[in-house]
All heavy atoms as an XYZ file, in Angstrom:
748
protein
N       8.260     -3.320      0.944
C       7.388     -4.218      1.670
C       7.213     -5.482      0.852
O       7.121     -5.424     -0.361
C       6.019     -3.573      1.889
C       6.030     -2.428      2.860
S       4.425     -1.639      3.078
C       3.316     -2.978      3.168
N       7.166     -6.585      1.538
C       6.941     -7.866      0.867
C       5.930     -8.685      1.653
O       5.855     -8.599      2.868
C       8.232     -8.682      0.799
C       9.253     -8.139     -0.150
C      10.431     -9.082     -0.268
O      10.219    -10.292     -0.481
O      11.557     -8.606     -0.124
N       5.161     -9.460      0.934
C       4.256    -10.466      1.502
C       3.242     -9.895      2.487
O       3.029    -10.423      3.566
C       5.042    -11.581      2.167
C       6.097    -12.199      1.299
C       5.473    -13.061      0.235
N       6.515    -13.759     -0.494
C       6.603    -13.796     -1.800
N       5.705    -13.196     -2.542
N       7.570    -14.440     -2.389
N       2.615     -8.790      2.139
C       1.578     -8.199      2.973
C       0.240     -8.739      2.491
O      -0.121     -8.553      1.336
C       1.613     -6.671      2.847
C       0.593     -5.967      3.686
C       0.864     -5.675      5.014
C      -0.627     -5.610      3.163
C      -0.067     -5.017      5.804
C      -1.566     -4.948      3.940
C      -1.278     -4.658      5.260
N      -0.470     -9.426      3.352
C      -1.757    -10.003      2.956
C      -2.631    -10.204      4.183
O      -2.145    -10.301      5.307
C      -1.553    -11.336      2.245
N      -3.920    -10.244      3.926
C      -4.902    -10.537      4.966
C      -5.690    -11.757      4.495
O      -6.104    -11.831      3.338
C      -5.851     -9.337      5.195
C      -6.956     -9.696      6.165
C      -5.070     -8.130      5.691
N      -5.891    -12.696      5.382
C      -6.642    -13.910      5.081
C      -8.008    -13.543      4.496
O      -8.690    -12.642      4.993
C      -6.804    -14.715      6.359
S      -7.746    -16.229      6.158
N      -8.418    -14.236      3.451
C      -9.681    -13.933      2.769
C     -10.888    -13.952      3.712
O     -11.833    -13.205      3.518
C      -9.912    -14.897      1.614
C      -9.031    -14.622      0.421
C      -9.445    -15.478     -0.754
C      -8.537    -15.283     -1.936
N      -8.774    -14.050     -2.657
N     -10.847    -14.784      4.735
C     -12.004    -14.891      5.637
C     -12.207    -13.642      6.495
O     -13.288    -13.463      7.052
C     -11.886    -16.121      6.553
O     -10.694    -16.000      7.332
C     -11.863    -17.404      5.744
N     -11.180    -12.792      6.624
C     -11.349    -11.575      7.428
C     -11.112    -10.298      6.614
O     -11.004     -9.211      7.184
C     -10.462    -11.592      8.687
C      -8.980    -11.696      8.335
C     -10.893    -12.690      9.636
C      -8.052    -11.467      9.517
N     -11.053    -10.425      5.307
C     -10.914     -9.237      4.478
C     -12.170     -8.386      4.551
O     -13.249     -8.857      4.912
C     -10.626     -9.632      3.024
C      -9.227    -10.147      2.816
C      -8.949    -10.555      1.386
O      -9.807    -10.497      0.507
N      -7.727    -10.996      1.145
N     -12.019     -7.113      4.226
C     -13.109     -6.128      4.201
C     -13.642     -5.797      5.594
O     -14.769     -5.348      5.745
C     -14.247     -6.574      3.279
C     -13.842     -6.843      1.832
C     -15.005     -7.427      1.056
C     -13.316     -5.580      1.174
N     -12.808     -6.010      6.609
C     -13.194     -5.672      7.982
C     -12.245     -4.641      8.597
O     -12.275     -4.422      9.797
C     -13.235     -6.934      8.841
C     -14.302     -7.904      8.364
C     -14.372     -9.138      9.213
C     -15.459    -10.042      8.641
N     -15.622    -11.255      9.389
N     -11.394     -4.032      7.771
C     -10.488     -2.995      8.249
C      -9.147     -3.485      8.754
O      -8.303     -2.681      9.128
N      -8.929     -4.791      8.764
C      -7.676     -5.337      9.290
C      -6.476     -4.879      8.477
O      -5.472     -4.425      9.029
C      -7.737     -6.878      9.322
O      -8.864     -7.273     10.091
C      -6.476     -7.469      9.914
N      -6.564     -4.982      7.165
C      -5.456     -4.570      6.299
C      -5.153     -3.090      6.424
O      -3.990     -2.681      6.471
N      -6.193     -2.280      6.512
C      -6.006     -0.833      6.659
C      -5.323     -0.511      7.980
O      -4.398      0.307      8.033
C      -7.365     -0.105      6.565
O      -7.950     -0.417      5.291
C      -7.198      1.393      6.691
N      -5.743     -1.169      9.052
C      -5.097     -0.949     10.362
C      -3.636     -1.399     10.331
O      -2.761     -0.708     10.867
C      -5.861     -1.679     11.468
C      -7.179     -0.999     11.823
C      -7.810     -1.565     13.088
N      -8.074     -2.995     13.030
C      -9.163     -3.547     12.498
N     -10.094     -2.780     11.960
N      -9.323     -4.852     12.496
N      -3.374     -2.533      9.706
C      -1.998     -3.013      9.599
C      -1.146     -2.033      8.797
O      -0.006     -1.738      9.177
C      -1.973     -4.404      8.962
C      -2.535     -5.489      9.849
S      -2.783     -7.079      9.006
C      -1.153     -7.488      8.446
N      -1.693     -1.506      7.702
C      -0.949     -0.572      6.873
C      -0.653      0.713      7.653
O       0.436      1.277      7.555
C      -1.727     -0.265      5.598
C      -0.943      0.554      4.601
S       0.620     -0.182      4.083
C       0.039     -1.622      3.224
N      -1.599      1.173      8.476
C      -1.359      2.363      9.298
C      -0.220      2.123     10.281
O       0.589      3.009     10.535
C      -2.632      2.779     10.033
C      -3.626      3.465      9.125
C      -4.857      3.925      9.894
C      -5.826      4.608      8.945
N      -7.014      5.118      9.624
N      -0.146      0.914     10.842
C       0.960      0.574     11.745
C       2.297      0.577     11.021
O       3.305      1.066     11.547
C       0.719     -0.791     12.414
C      -0.376     -0.778     13.443
C      -0.062      0.116     14.628
O       1.104      0.161     15.080
O      -0.996      0.784     15.106
N       2.321      0.035      9.806
C       3.545      0.047      8.992
C       3.978      1.491      8.740
O       5.156      1.841      8.878
C       3.331     -0.706      7.655
C       4.481     -0.455      6.694
C       3.151     -2.196      7.910
N       3.024      2.341      8.370
C       3.344      3.744      8.102
C       3.829      4.466      9.354
O       4.773      5.255      9.290
C       2.127      4.452      7.528
C       1.806      3.993      6.132
C       0.567      4.666      5.569
O       0.252      5.807      5.991
O      -0.078      4.059      4.703
N       3.199      4.200     10.489
C       3.631      4.812     11.749
C       5.067      4.430     12.059
O       5.899      5.279     12.411
C       2.700      4.387     12.906
O       1.377      4.860     12.615
C       3.163      4.942     14.241
N       5.388      3.155     11.909
C       6.755      2.676     12.149
C       7.730      3.309     11.154
O       8.814      3.763     11.538
C       6.803      1.153     12.052
C       8.191      0.611     12.225
C       8.755      0.488     13.496
C       8.954      0.230     11.124
C      10.045      0.017     13.660
C      10.245     -0.246     11.281
C      10.785     -0.354     12.544
O      12.058     -0.813     12.703
N       7.349      3.353      9.883
C       8.226      3.923      8.853
C       8.521      5.395      9.152
O       9.669      5.839      9.048
C       7.590      3.765      7.476
N       7.503      6.143      9.511
C       7.710      7.561      9.845
C       8.618      7.714     11.073
O       9.491      8.577     11.109
C       6.367      8.246     10.099
C       5.599      8.546      8.846
C       4.341      9.367      9.175
N       3.650      9.719      7.968
C       2.515      9.167      7.546
N       1.927      8.229      8.274
N       1.957      9.546      6.419
N       8.390      6.878     12.083
C       9.180      6.949     13.319
C      10.653      6.639     13.073
O      11.521      7.122     13.802
C       8.614      6.000     14.372
N      10.940      5.858     12.055
C      12.328      5.508     11.752
C      12.926      6.411     10.675
O      14.036      6.176     10.218
C      12.451      4.033     11.325
O      11.623      3.803     10.180
C      12.059      3.104     12.453
N      12.168      7.439     10.267
C      12.710      8.424      9.336
C      12.564      8.096      7.869
O      13.175      8.762      7.029
N      11.772      7.099      7.542
C      11.570      6.781      6.126
C      10.592      7.771      5.504
O       9.660      8.230      6.155
C      11.030      5.364      5.960
C      11.962      4.237      6.395
C      11.262      2.895      6.223
C      13.252      4.259      5.601
N      10.814      8.076      4.241
C       9.892      8.967      3.538
C       8.989      8.202      2.583
O       7.840      8.558      2.387
C      10.659     10.031      2.773
C       9.708     10.903      1.978
C      10.299     12.129      1.421
N       9.274     12.819      0.641
C       9.483     13.864     -0.074
N      10.689     14.394     -0.109
N       8.512     14.422     -0.760
N       9.504      7.162      1.954
C       8.740      6.440      0.938
C       8.535      4.986      1.323
O       9.416      4.352      1.888
C       9.470      6.455     -0.415
C       9.606      7.819     -1.004
C      10.788      8.526     -0.885
C       8.554      8.402     -1.688
C      10.922      9.792     -1.429
C       8.672      9.667     -2.234
C       9.862     10.370     -2.107
N       7.355      4.455      1.000
C       7.100      3.020      1.023
C       6.978      2.595     -0.424
O       6.297      3.257     -1.218
C       5.799      2.696      1.758
C       5.765      2.960      3.254
C       4.379      2.641      3.803
C       6.810      2.131      3.976
N       7.633      1.516     -0.784
C       7.572      0.982     -2.140
C       7.240     -0.491     -2.031
O       7.780     -1.202     -1.181
C       8.907      1.180     -2.877
C       9.216      2.678     -2.986
C       8.869      0.533     -4.259
C      10.568      3.005     -3.554
N       6.325     -0.953     -2.892
C       5.939     -2.353     -2.847
C       5.560     -2.869     -4.229
O       5.295     -2.099     -5.140
C       4.776     -2.554     -1.875
C       3.484     -1.770     -2.120
C       2.581     -2.469     -3.109
C       2.756     -1.575     -0.804
N       5.581     -4.172     -4.340
C       5.054     -4.865     -5.512
C       3.725     -5.471     -5.098
O       3.593     -5.980     -3.992
C       5.967     -6.021     -5.930
C       7.274     -5.617     -6.502
C       8.076     -6.842     -6.940
O       7.619     -7.994     -6.750
O       9.173     -6.648     -7.465
N       2.750     -5.414     -5.985
C       1.477     -6.043     -5.683
C       0.929     -6.730     -6.919
O       1.236     -6.341     -8.045
C       0.450     -5.028     -5.139
O      -0.722     -5.734     -4.728
C       0.074     -3.986     -6.173
N       0.133     -7.734     -6.679
C      -0.574     -8.358     -7.783
C      -1.555     -7.351     -8.363
O      -2.135     -6.542     -7.640
C      -1.338     -9.587     -7.294
C      -0.514    -10.716     -6.707
C      -1.438    -11.803     -6.181
C       0.446    -11.276     -7.734
N      -1.745     -7.408     -9.649
C      -2.638     -6.478    -10.323
C      -4.022     -6.469     -9.680
O      -4.620     -5.416     -9.470
C      -2.722     -6.846    -11.815
C      -3.486     -5.857    -12.624
C      -2.917     -4.650    -12.986
C      -4.776     -6.133    -13.026
C      -3.622     -3.725    -13.733
C      -5.495     -5.217    -13.785
C      -4.913     -4.012    -14.133
N      -4.519     -7.643     -9.304
C      -5.875     -7.722     -8.743
C      -5.981     -7.143     -7.322
O      -7.077     -6.914     -6.831
C      -6.422     -9.147     -8.774
C      -5.670    -10.116     -7.896
C      -4.738    -11.053     -8.641
O      -4.382    -10.778     -9.799
O      -4.357    -12.064     -8.042
N      -4.859     -6.870     -6.669
C      -4.882     -6.297     -5.315
C      -4.680     -4.782     -5.316
O      -4.654     -4.156     -4.259
C      -3.789     -6.938     -4.462
O      -3.990     -8.324     -4.367
N      -4.576     -4.194     -6.470
C      -4.220     -2.779     -6.588
C      -5.200     -1.838     -5.901
O      -4.787     -0.843     -5.317
C      -4.060     -2.385     -8.048
C      -5.366     -2.383     -8.823
C      -5.155     -2.331    -10.327
N      -6.409     -2.335    -11.043
C      -7.163     -3.393    -11.288
N      -6.787     -4.577    -10.838
N      -8.292     -3.294    -11.969
N      -6.494     -2.134     -5.928
C      -7.487     -1.205     -5.377
C      -7.298     -0.963     -3.883
O      -7.502      0.146     -3.405
C      -8.905     -1.693     -5.665
C      -9.266     -1.576     -7.134
O      -8.597     -0.796     -7.859
O     -10.203     -2.266     -7.565
N      -6.909     -2.003     -3.144
C      -6.648     -1.816     -1.713
C      -5.565     -0.763     -1.508
O      -5.713      0.146     -0.690
C      -6.225     -3.131     -1.043
C      -5.662     -2.928      0.342
C      -6.502     -2.666      1.409
C      -4.298     -2.951      0.559
C      -5.990     -2.445      2.684
C      -3.774     -2.736      1.823
C      -4.629     -2.489      2.885
N      -4.472     -0.881     -2.244
C      -3.361      0.046     -2.063
C      -3.702      1.449     -2.555
O      -3.308      2.436     -1.926
C      -2.105     -0.496     -2.741
C      -1.620     -1.739     -2.053
C      -1.819     -2.993     -2.608
C      -0.996     -1.666     -0.811
C      -1.390     -4.138     -1.953
C      -0.568     -2.801     -0.148
C      -0.768     -4.039     -0.731
O      -0.352     -5.152     -0.068
N      -4.433      1.553     -3.635
C      -4.864      2.877     -4.098
C      -5.727      3.536     -3.030
O      -5.607      4.724     -2.754
C      -5.625      2.778     -5.421
C      -4.787      2.355     -6.599
C      -5.385      1.736     -7.672
C      -3.415      2.568     -6.645
C      -4.638      1.346     -8.776
C      -2.653      2.173     -7.731
C      -3.264      1.561     -8.804
N      -6.595      2.755     -2.411
C      -7.488      3.267     -1.368
C      -6.707      3.750     -0.144
O      -7.139      4.672      0.548
C      -8.478      2.166     -0.977
C      -9.607      2.605     -0.076
C     -10.614      1.502      0.106
C     -10.005      0.361      0.893
N     -10.939     -0.711      1.216
N      -5.547      3.157      0.109
C      -4.738      3.552      1.261
C      -3.662      4.570      0.903
O      -2.763      4.827      1.697
C      -4.111      2.322      1.953
O      -3.297      1.606      1.020
C      -5.171      1.406      2.523
N      -3.765      5.165     -0.306
C      -2.892      6.287     -0.649
C      -1.678      5.989     -1.492
O      -0.848      6.871     -1.713
N      -1.544      4.765     -1.985
C      -0.420      4.441     -2.852
C      -0.710      4.878     -4.285
O      -1.860      4.982     -4.694
C      -0.138      2.931     -2.828
C       0.629      2.487     -1.617
C      -0.019      2.269     -0.419
C       1.990      2.300     -1.671
C       0.669      1.866      0.712
C       2.709      1.897     -0.552
C       2.041      1.683      0.644
N       0.357      5.118     -5.030
C       0.268      5.498     -6.439
C       1.162      4.581     -7.256
O       2.122      4.008     -6.736
C       0.747      6.943     -6.638
O      -0.032      7.828     -5.885
N       0.865      4.491     -8.552
C       1.700      3.678     -9.434
C       3.031      4.369     -9.668
O       3.076      5.569     -9.920
C       1.014      3.456    -10.781
C      -0.174      2.542    -10.714
C      -0.676      2.190    -12.103
C      -1.543      3.309    -12.630
N      -2.158      2.985    -13.925
N       4.106      3.599     -9.589
C       5.427      4.110     -9.910
C       5.623      4.099    -11.423
O       6.273      4.979    -11.974
C       6.499      3.276     -9.210
C       7.914      3.813     -9.198
C       7.987      5.206     -8.601
C       8.823      2.875     -8.418
N       5.035      3.107    -12.080
C       5.067      2.981    -13.537
C       3.636      2.934    -14.045
O       2.752      2.432    -13.361
C       5.792      1.697    -13.961
C       7.195      1.602    -13.442
C       7.510      0.731    -12.421
C       8.201      2.393    -13.975
C       8.803      0.639    -11.928
C       9.497      2.319    -13.493
C       9.800      1.437    -12.465
N       3.403      3.430    -15.239
C       2.043      3.457    -15.786
C       1.505      2.086    -16.150
O       0.322      1.832    -16.032
C       1.973      4.356    -17.019
C       2.060      5.825    -16.647
O       1.638      6.183    -15.528
O       2.556      6.609    -17.460
N       2.359      1.204    -16.592
C       1.924     -0.120    -17.046
C       2.343     -1.195    -16.053
O       3.400     -1.092    -15.430
C       2.538     -0.443    -18.407
C       2.105      0.495    -19.516
C       0.625      0.394    -19.822
O       0.075     -0.715    -19.761
O       0.021      1.446    -20.089
N       1.530     -2.250    -15.905
C       1.961     -3.391    -15.081
C       3.218     -4.016    -15.676
O       3.451     -3.938    -16.883
C       0.792     -4.371    -15.167
C      -0.361     -3.566    -15.635
C       0.200     -2.443    -16.448
N       4.010     -4.613    -14.832
C       5.204     -5.310    -15.286
C       4.888     -6.781    -15.443
O       4.126     -7.345    -14.669
C       6.335     -5.139    -14.268
C       6.716     -3.701    -13.927
C       7.744     -3.698    -12.817
C       7.243     -2.981    -15.143
N       5.478     -7.424    -16.418
C       5.310     -8.869    -16.553
C       6.077     -9.536    -15.427
O       7.191     -9.133    -15.098
C       5.855     -9.350    -17.900
O       5.081     -8.817    -18.932
N       5.475    -10.518    -14.833
C       6.121    -11.231    -13.739
C       6.821    -12.468    -14.277
O       6.376    -13.083    -15.235
C       5.088    -11.639    -12.696
N       7.928    -12.832    -13.643
C       8.636    -14.046    -14.016
C       7.980    -15.280    -13.413
O       8.174    -16.381    -13.877
C      10.092    -13.980    -13.555
C      10.880    -12.923    -14.319
O      10.526    -12.659    -15.478
O      11.821    -12.362    -13.747
N       7.194    -15.077    -12.377
C       6.537    -16.183    -11.705
C       5.312    -16.584    -12.529
O       4.472    -15.764    -12.846
C       6.127    -15.790    -10.269
C       5.467    -16.955     -9.566
C       7.341    -15.302     -9.495
N       5.210    -17.841    -12.859
C       4.192    -18.316    -13.789
C       2.760    -18.037    -13.346
O       1.901    -17.701    -14.133
C       4.377    -19.810    -14.016
C       3.491    -20.377    -15.106
C       3.797    -21.825    -15.365
O       4.984    -22.174    -15.466
O       2.845    -22.608    -15.466
N       2.470    -18.149    -12.042
C       1.089    -17.988    -11.587
C       0.649    -16.529    -11.481
O      -0.505    -16.258    -11.213
C       0.864    -18.703    -10.248
C       1.611    -18.092     -9.110
N       2.927    -18.363     -8.871
C       1.229    -17.225     -8.157
C       3.324    -17.705     -7.807
N       2.307    -16.991     -7.356
N       1.541    -15.600    -11.710
C       1.188    -14.174    -11.697
C       1.369    -13.618    -13.100
O       2.438    -13.703    -13.667
C       2.088    -13.402    -10.742
C       1.825    -13.725     -9.306
C       2.490    -12.690     -8.453
N       3.631    -13.297     -7.788
C       4.576    -12.615     -7.181
N       4.559    -11.319     -7.178
N       5.549    -13.226     -6.580
N       0.329    -13.053    -13.635
C       0.433    -12.504    -14.978
C       1.059    -11.123    -14.984
O       1.779    -10.777    -15.886
C      -0.939    -12.475    -15.634
C      -1.474    -13.859    -15.912
C      -2.803    -13.817    -16.607
O      -3.164    -12.763    -17.150
O      -3.479    -14.849    -16.598
N       0.748    -10.306    -14.001
C       1.287     -8.960    -13.973
C       1.390     -8.463    -12.537
O       0.593     -8.829    -11.682
C       0.404     -8.021    -14.774
N       2.385     -7.632    -12.320
C       2.545     -6.999    -11.020
C       2.665     -5.488    -11.228
O       3.045     -5.015    -12.287
C       3.779     -7.519    -10.256
C       5.045     -7.346    -11.091
C       3.601     -8.953     -9.840
C       6.325     -7.658    -10.356
N       2.304     -4.759    -10.193
C       2.456     -3.315    -10.197
C       3.475     -2.931     -9.142
O       3.558     -3.560     -8.088
C       1.135     -2.620     -9.849
C      -0.014     -2.764    -10.828
C      -1.270     -2.152    -10.229
C       0.322     -2.096    -12.142
N       4.250     -1.902     -9.423
C       5.142     -1.315     -8.434
C       4.455     -0.029     -7.968
O       4.147      0.849     -8.771
C       6.529     -0.984     -9.034
C       7.131     -2.193     -9.744
C       7.447     -0.432     -7.948
C       7.449     -3.353     -8.859
N       4.197      0.047     -6.673
C       3.490      1.188     -6.100
C       4.372      1.878     -5.069
O       5.278      1.272     -4.504
C       2.196      0.737     -5.429
C       1.212     -0.071     -6.262
C      -0.003     -0.430     -5.416
C       0.799      0.678     -7.515
N       4.073      3.154     -4.821
C       4.806      3.896     -3.800
C       3.859      4.822     -3.048
O       2.779      5.154     -3.521
C       5.954      4.706     -4.416
C       5.481      5.978     -5.084
C       5.540      7.195     -4.413
C       4.952      5.952     -6.369
C       5.082      8.358     -5.013
C       4.501      7.110     -6.978
C       4.572      8.312     -6.291
O       4.108      9.448     -6.885
N       4.305      5.221     -1.872
C       3.578      6.207     -1.084
C       4.598      7.155     -0.471
O       5.556      6.709      0.169
C       2.750      5.537      0.010
C       1.881      6.515      0.776
C       0.917      5.778      1.684
C      -0.050      6.753      2.341
N      -1.028      6.025      3.157
N       4.394      8.426     -0.675
C       5.247      9.464     -0.103
C       4.682      9.796      1.275
O       3.648     10.437      1.387
C       5.245     10.688     -1.024
C       6.170     11.790     -0.543
O       6.459     11.860      0.669
O       6.592     12.596     -1.390
N       5.350      9.351      2.317
C       4.849      9.528      3.677
C       4.860     10.985      4.118
O       4.012     11.398      4.908
C       5.642      8.675      4.652
C       5.553      7.165      4.420
C       6.479      6.433      5.372
C       4.125      6.674      4.551
N       5.790     11.762      3.614
C       5.818     13.180      3.977
C       4.601     13.895      3.395
O       3.910     14.632      4.081
C       7.097     13.833      3.457
C       7.229     15.283      3.863
C       8.549     15.878      3.418
O       9.596     15.254      3.664
O       8.519     16.969      2.825
N       4.309     13.652      2.150
C       3.163     14.280      1.495
C       1.850     13.775      2.080
O       0.966     14.550      2.387
C       3.217     14.008     -0.009
C       2.042     14.568     -0.776
C       1.938     15.927     -1.032
C       1.027     13.732     -1.233
C       0.864     16.440     -1.731
C      -0.051     14.238     -1.926
C      -0.127     15.594     -2.173
O      -1.195     16.096     -2.852
N       1.735     12.458      2.256
C       0.486     11.902      2.776
C       0.255     12.333      4.215
O      -0.881     12.498      4.640
C       0.461     10.377      2.651
O       1.444      9.791      3.483
N       1.321     12.557      4.973
C       1.171     13.046      6.335
C       0.551     14.429      6.363
O      -0.267     14.749      7.221
N       0.933     15.260      5.415
C       0.362     16.609      5.333
C      -1.110     16.541      4.945
O      -1.922     17.314      5.445
C       1.153     17.446      4.334
C       2.536     17.763      4.841
C       3.370     18.492      3.815
C       4.775     18.700      4.381
N       5.689     19.225      3.391
N      -1.472     15.611      4.070
C      -2.870     15.425      3.691
C      -3.682     14.971      4.909
O      -4.761     15.479      5.176
C      -3.000     14.370      2.565
C      -2.334     14.872      1.292
C      -4.449     13.979      2.321
C      -3.092     15.939      0.556
N      -3.135     14.012      5.672
C      -3.842     13.500      6.853
C      -4.034     14.592      7.906
O      -5.062     14.633      8.584
C      -3.070     12.319      7.446
C      -3.132     11.086      6.553
C      -2.102     10.038      6.908
O      -1.395     10.190      7.924
O      -1.989      9.062      6.147
N      -3.055     15.487      8.055
C      -3.210     16.584      9.007
C      -4.321     17.537      8.574
O      -5.085     18.025      9.398
C      -1.894     17.367      9.123
C      -0.794     16.612      9.848
C       0.544     17.328      9.753
O       0.572     18.536      9.428
O       1.555     16.675     10.006
N      -4.406     17.795      7.279
C      -5.409     18.724      6.769
C      -6.812     18.111      6.794
O      -7.800     18.826      6.981
C      -5.044     19.143      5.353
N      -6.890     16.781      6.612
C      -8.183     16.083      6.551
C      -8.155     14.867      7.463
O      -8.091     13.735      7.002
C      -8.487     15.644      5.117
C      -8.517     16.785      4.130
C      -7.420     17.051      3.333
C      -9.645     17.584      4.024
C      -7.443     18.116      2.420
C      -9.671     18.642      3.131
C      -8.566     18.900      2.335
O      -8.591     19.950      1.454
N      -8.221     15.064      8.775
C      -8.159     13.918      9.706
C      -9.365     12.995      9.542
O     -10.454     13.430      9.175
C      -8.139     14.567     11.080
C      -8.683     15.934     10.880
C      -8.397     16.329      9.454
N      -9.136     11.712      9.823
C     -10.227     10.724      9.784
C     -11.273     11.042     10.851
O     -10.956     11.561     11.916
C      -9.706      9.300     10.053
C      -8.919      8.767      8.876
O      -9.069      9.296      7.765
O      -8.149      7.809      9.094
N     -12.492     10.690     10.538
C     -13.578     10.895     11.495
C     -13.754      9.717     12.440
O     -14.527      9.790     13.366
C     -14.897     11.159     10.755
C     -14.884     12.476     10.018
O     -14.185     13.403     10.490
O     -15.550     12.570      8.989
N     -13.071      8.591     12.174
C     -13.248      7.420     13.031
C     -12.223      7.410     14.071
O     -12.025      7.495     15.056
C     -13.163      6.097     12.260
C     -11.951      5.985     11.360
O     -10.826      6.307     11.801
O     -12.134      5.575     10.225
């Protein structure tokens, strides 16, 4: 995944979470098992909250000057699907 973002004026209203669920639904429907992405270090909590894990323990240095560090994250859709079946959302 690349360039996934929600405008700051509408963050914290569930938009990013809904978008991520759509991405996962599409990925599962097309037979993908893993989602892998790069994220800015400061955006990591959103992805952790949506079930992603670090692929590497330490942030990677970025070549782009305005980013100090990036994380590579992944989500196992097969495993997370089993978790969602066992513990469905209440909303």
